SERO-266801 format. One record per residue: residue number from 0; x, y, z of N, C-alpha, C, CB in turn. Coordinates in Angstrom, 1 decimal, padded with zeros to 4 digits. Each point is the difference from the previous one (the first is absolute). Glycine has a CB too. Example, Ala and Ser with C-alpha at 12.3 -4.5 7.8 and 13.67 -1.06 7.14 Angstrom:
REM residues 2
[0, [013.2, -005.7, 007.8], [-000.9, 001.2, 000.0], [000.9, 001.2, 000.0], [-001.9, -001.2, 001.2]],
[1, [001.5, 002.3, -001.9], [000.9, 001.1, 000.0], [-000.8, 001.1, 000.8], [001.2, -000.6, -002.2]],
This chain:
REM residues 85
[0, [-009.7, -030.1, -039.8], [-000.1, -000.2, 001.4], [-000.6, -001.4, 000.2], [-000.2, 002.4, 000.5]],
[1, [000.7, -003.1, 000.5], [-000.5, -001.4, 000.3], [-000.4, 000.0, 001.5], [001.5, -001.0, -001.8]],
[2, [-002.7, 000.3, 002.0], [-000.5, -000.2, 001.4], [-000.2, -001.5, 000.1], [-001.2, 002.3, 000.1]],
[3, [001.6, -002.8, 001.1], [-000.3, -001.5, 000.2], [-001.2, -000.1, 000.9], [002.5, -000.5, -000.2]],
[4, [-003.4, -000.3, -000.2], [-001.3, -000.2, 000.7], [000.0, -001.5, 000.6], [-001.2, 001.7, -001.5]],
[5, [001.2, -001.7, 002.8], [-000.1, -001.3, 000.7], [-001.5, -000.3, 000.4], [002.4, 000.3, 000.9]],
[6, [-002.8, -001.5, -001.0], [-001.3, -000.5, 000.3], [000.2, -000.9, 001.2], [-000.9, 000.2, -002.4]],
[7, [000.0, 000.0, 003.5], [000.2, -000.8, 001.2], [-001.3, -000.7, 000.3], [001.6, 001.7, 000.9]],
[8, [-001.5, -002.8, -000.2], [-001.1, -000.8, 000.4], [-000.9, -000.5, -001.1], [000.1, 001.3, 002.1]],
[9, [-001.4, -001.1, -001.9], [-001.0, -000.4, -001.0], [000.2, 000.7, -001.3], [-001.6, -000.5, 001.8]],
[10, [002.1, 001.8, -001.8], [000.2, 000.8, -001.2], [001.0, -000.8, -000.9], [-000.5, 002.2, 001.3]],
[11, [001.6, -002.7, -000.7], [001.0, -000.8, -000.7], [-000.6, -001.2, -000.6], [001.8, 000.9, 001.5]],
[12, [-002.6, -001.6, -000.7], [-000.7, -001.2, -000.5], [-000.8, 000.2, -001.2], [000.0, -000.9, 002.3]],
[13, [-000.8, 002.0, -002.3], [-000.9, 000.3, -001.1], [000.8, 000.5, -001.2], [-001.8, 000.6, 001.6]],
[14, [002.8, 000.3, -001.4], [000.8, 000.6, -001.1], [000.8, -001.1, -000.6], [000.0, 002.2, 001.2]],
[15, [000.4, -003.2, -000.4], [000.8, -001.1, -000.6], [001.5, 000.3, 000.0], [-001.9, -000.5, -001.3]],
[16, [002.4, 001.6, 001.9], [001.4, 000.3, 000.1], [000.2, 000.8, 001.2], [000.3, 000.0, -002.5]],
[17, [000.9, 000.0, 003.0], [000.3, 000.8, 001.2], [000.4, 001.4, -000.3], [000.8, -002.1, 001.1]],
[18, [-000.3, 002.4, -002.3], [000.3, 001.3, -000.3], [000.0, 000.2, -001.6], [001.3, 000.3, 002.1]],
[19, [-001.4, 001.0, -002.5], [000.1, 000.4, -001.4], [000.7, 001.3, 000.0], [-002.1, -001.3, -000.7]],
[20, [002.9, 001.6, -000.3], [000.6, 001.3, -000.3], [-000.9, 000.7, -001.0], [002.4, -000.8, 000.6]],
[21, [-002.7, 002.1, -000.3], [-000.8, 000.8, -000.9], [000.9, 001.2, -000.4], [-002.2, -000.8, 001.0]],
[22, [002.2, 001.1, -002.3], [000.8, 001.1, -000.5], [-000.8, 001.1, -000.6], [001.8, -001.6, -000.5]],
[23, [-001.3, 002.8, 000.7], [-000.7, 001.2, -000.5], [001.0, 000.9, -000.7], [-001.7, -000.1, 001.9]],
[24, [001.2, 000.9, -002.9], [000.9, 000.9, -000.7], [000.2, 001.3, 000.9], [-000.8, -000.9, -002.2]],
[25, [-000.1, 001.2, 003.1], [000.1, 001.2, 000.8], [001.0, -000.3, 001.1], [-002.4, 000.6, -000.5]],
[26, [002.9, 000.5, 001.1], [000.9, -000.1, 001.2], [-000.7, -000.2, 001.3], [001.6, 001.5, -001.2]],
[27, [-002.9, -001.1, 001.2], [-000.8, -000.1, 001.2], [-001.4, -000.2, -000.4], [001.5, 001.5, 001.3]],
[28, [-002.3, -002.4, -000.6], [-001.4, -000.2, -000.3], [-000.7, -000.2, 001.3], [000.5, -001.1, -002.2]],
[29, [-001.8, 001.3, 002.2], [-000.8, -000.2, 001.2], [-000.4, -001.5, 000.0], [-000.9, 002.4, 000.0]],
[30, [000.6, -002.8, 001.2], [-000.4, -001.4, 000.3], [-001.1, -000.4, -000.9], [000.8, 000.1, 002.3]],
[31, [-001.8, 000.8, -002.5], [-001.1, -000.4, -000.9], [000.4, -000.4, -001.4], [-001.4, 001.6, 001.3]],
[32, [002.5, -001.0, -001.8], [000.5, -000.4, -001.3], [000.6, -001.4, 000.0], [000.5, 002.5, -000.5]],
[33, [000.1, -002.8, 001.6], [000.5, -001.4, 000.1], [-001.2, -001.0, 000.0], [002.0, 000.8, 001.3]],
[34, [-003.0, -000.5, -000.6], [-001.2, -000.9, 000.0], [-000.6, -000.1, -001.4], [-000.5, 000.7, 002.3]],
[35, [000.5, 000.4, -003.1], [-000.4, -000.1, -001.4], [000.8, -001.0, -000.8], [-000.8, 002.4, 000.1]],
[36, [002.1, -002.4, 000.1], [001.0, -000.9, -000.6], [-000.3, -001.4, 000.4], [001.7, 001.8, -000.2]],
[37, [-001.9, -002.0, 001.5], [-000.2, -001.3, 000.5], [-001.3, -000.7, -000.5], [001.2, 000.7, 002.1]],
[38, [-002.2, 000.2, -002.4], [-001.2, -000.5, -000.6], [000.2, -000.6, -001.4], [-001.2, 001.7, 001.3]],
[39, [002.3, -001.5, -001.9], [000.4, -000.6, -001.3], [000.2, -001.5, 000.1], [001.0, 002.2, -000.7]],
[40, [-000.7, -002.6, 002.0], [000.2, -001.5, 000.3], [-001.4, -000.6, 000.3], [002.4, 000.4, 000.8]],
[41, [-002.8, -001.4, -001.5], [-001.2, -000.7, 000.3], [000.0, -000.5, 001.4], [-000.2, -000.7, -002.4]],
[42, [001.3, 000.2, 002.9], [000.1, -000.5, 001.4], [-000.3, 001.1, 001.0], [001.6, -001.7, -000.8]],
[43, [-001.2, 003.0, 000.5], [-000.3, 001.1, 000.9], [-001.5, 000.3, 000.0], [002.3, 001.0, -000.3]],
[44, [-002.9, -001.0, -000.9], [-001.4, 000.2, -000.1], [-000.8, -001.0, 000.8], [000.3, 001.0, -002.2]],
[45, [000.2, -002.3, 002.2], [-000.6, -001.1, 000.7], [000.1, 000.3, 001.5], [000.5, -001.6, -001.8]],
[46, [000.7, 002.1, 002.2], [000.2, 000.4, 001.4], [-001.0, 001.0, 000.5], [002.5, -000.5, -000.3]],
[47, [-002.7, 001.5, -000.5], [-001.0, 001.1, 000.3], [-001.4, -000.6, 000.2], [001.5, 001.7, -001.2]],
[48, [-001.8, -002.6, 000.3], [-001.4, -000.6, 000.1], [-000.1, -000.9, 001.3], [-000.1, 000.0, -002.5]],
[49, [001.1, -000.6, 002.9], [-000.1, -001.0, 001.1], [000.2, 000.7, 001.4], [000.8, -001.8, -001.5]],
[50, [000.0, 002.8, 001.5], [000.2, 000.7, 001.3], [-000.7, 001.3, 000.0], [002.3, -001.1, 000.3]],
[51, [-003.1, 001.4, 000.7], [-000.8, 001.2, 000.1], [000.9, 001.2, 000.3], [-002.0, -001.3, 000.8]],
[52, [003.1, 001.0, -000.1], [000.9, 001.1, 000.5], [001.4, -000.5, 000.0], [-001.8, 001.0, 001.4]],
[53, [002.7, -000.1, -001.9], [001.5, -000.3, 000.1], [000.6, 001.3, 000.5], [000.0, -001.8, -001.8]],
[54, [001.1, 001.6, 002.5], [000.8, 001.1, 000.5], [001.2, 000.1, -000.9], [-000.8, -000.2, 002.4]],
[55, [001.3, 001.4, -002.7], [001.2, 000.3, -000.7], [000.9, 000.7, 001.0], [-001.1, 000.2, -002.2]],
[56, [002.4, -000.7, 002.3], [001.0, 000.6, 000.8], [001.1, 000.4, -000.9], [-000.6, -001.4, 002.0]],
[57, [001.2, 002.5, -001.8], [001.2, 000.5, -000.7], [001.1, 000.0, 001.1], [-001.2, 001.4, -001.8]],
[58, [002.2, -002.3, 001.6], [000.9, -000.2, 001.2], [-000.8, -000.6, 001.1], [001.5, 002.0, -000.7]],
[59, [-001.5, -001.4, 001.8], [-000.7, -000.5, 001.2], [-001.3, 000.8, 000.3], [002.2, -000.9, 000.9]],
[60, [-002.5, 001.8, -001.8], [-001.2, 000.9, 000.3], [-001.2, -000.3, -000.9], [001.7, 001.7, 000.8]],
[61, [-002.9, -001.7, -000.2], [-001.2, -000.1, -000.8], [-000.1, 001.2, -000.9], [-001.1, -001.3, 001.8]],
[62, [000.7, 001.0, -003.1], [000.1, 001.0, -001.0], [-001.5, 000.3, -000.5], [002.3, -000.8, -000.7]],
[63, [-002.4, 002.1, 000.3], [-001.3, 000.4, -000.6], [000.2, 000.0, -001.5], [-000.6, 001.5, 002.0]],
[64, [-000.5, -001.4, -002.8], [000.1, 000.1, -001.4], [000.9, 001.1, -000.6], [-002.3, -001.0, 000.0]],
[65, [002.4, 002.1, 000.8], [000.8, 001.1, -000.4], [001.5, -000.1, 000.4], [-002.1, 001.4, 000.0]],
[66, [002.5, -002.4, 000.7], [001.3, -000.2, 000.4], [001.0, 000.0, -001.2], [-000.8, -001.3, 002.1]],
[67, [001.8, 002.0, -002.0], [001.0, 000.1, -001.2], [001.0, -001.1, 000.1], [-000.3, 002.5, -000.1]],
[68, [000.5, -003.2, -001.0], [000.9, -001.1, -000.1], [001.2, 000.5, -000.8], [-001.8, -001.8, 000.2]],
[69, [003.0, 001.3, 000.2], [001.2, 000.3, -000.7], [000.8, -001.2, -000.4], [000.1, 002.2, 001.3]],
[70, [000.9, -002.1, -002.1], [000.8, -001.1, -000.5], [000.5, -000.8, 001.2], [000.6, 001.3, -002.1]],
[71, [-000.7, -002.6, 002.1], [000.5, -000.9, 001.1], [-000.9, -000.2, 001.2], [002.1, 000.8, -000.7]],
[72, [-003.3, -000.1, 000.7], [-000.9, -000.2, 001.1], [-000.5, -001.4, 000.0], [-000.7, 002.4, -000.1]],
[73, [000.3, -002.9, 001.3], [-000.6, -001.3, 000.2], [-001.4, 000.2, 000.5], [002.3, -001.1, 000.4]],
[74, [-003.2, 000.5, -001.1], [-001.4, 000.1, 000.3], [-000.5, -001.4, 000.4], [-000.4, 002.0, -001.5]],
[75, [-000.3, -002.0, 002.7], [-000.6, -001.3, 000.4], [-001.5, 000.0, -000.1], [002.0, -000.3, 001.6]],
[76, [-002.5, -000.7, -002.2], [-001.5, -000.2, -000.1], [-000.4, -001.1, 000.9], [-000.1, 000.8, -002.4]],
[77, [-000.8, -000.5, 003.4], [-000.4, -001.0, 000.9], [-001.4, 000.1, 000.5], [002.4, -000.1, 000.8]],
[78, [-003.1, -001.0, -000.5], [-001.3, 000.1, 000.5], [000.1, 000.6, 001.5], [-000.9, -002.0, -001.5]],
[79, [-000.2, 002.5, 002.0], [000.0, 000.5, 001.4], [000.4, -001.2, 000.9], [-001.7, 001.8, -000.5]],
[80, [002.3, -001.4, 001.7], [000.3, -001.0, 000.9], [-001.3, -000.6, 000.7], [002.2, 001.1, 000.4]],
[81, [-003.2, -000.3, -000.4], [-001.3, -000.4, 000.6], [-001.1, 000.8, -000.7], [001.1, -000.6, 002.2]],
[82, [-002.3, 000.2, -002.0], [-001.2, 000.7, -000.6], [-000.9, 000.3, 001.2], [000.2, -001.1, -002.3]],
[83, [-001.0, 002.1, 002.2], [-000.9, 000.4, 001.0], [000.5, 001.1, 000.9], [-000.9, -002.4, 000.0]],
[84, [000.2, 002.7, 001.1], [000.4, 001.1, 000.8], [000.2, -000.4, 001.4], [-001.1, 001.5, -001.5]],
């Protein structure tokens, strides 16, 4: 299974690429598993260090760590549009 991950805004600047394809042997995985795979990239670990918070969207919907991903899904990683309340 393959998932395409897009990085937007400052996340793209830090990661150094606009997108990356991530492959899994399983037919379905949870978002938390994708994050584990992304941490294999030094640039993603740097992104986590520099940004206190990022949002994950699957399609157009904000995703939780337990969101199920399937072949062909598009995941977007982006910083919040604003901080504070």
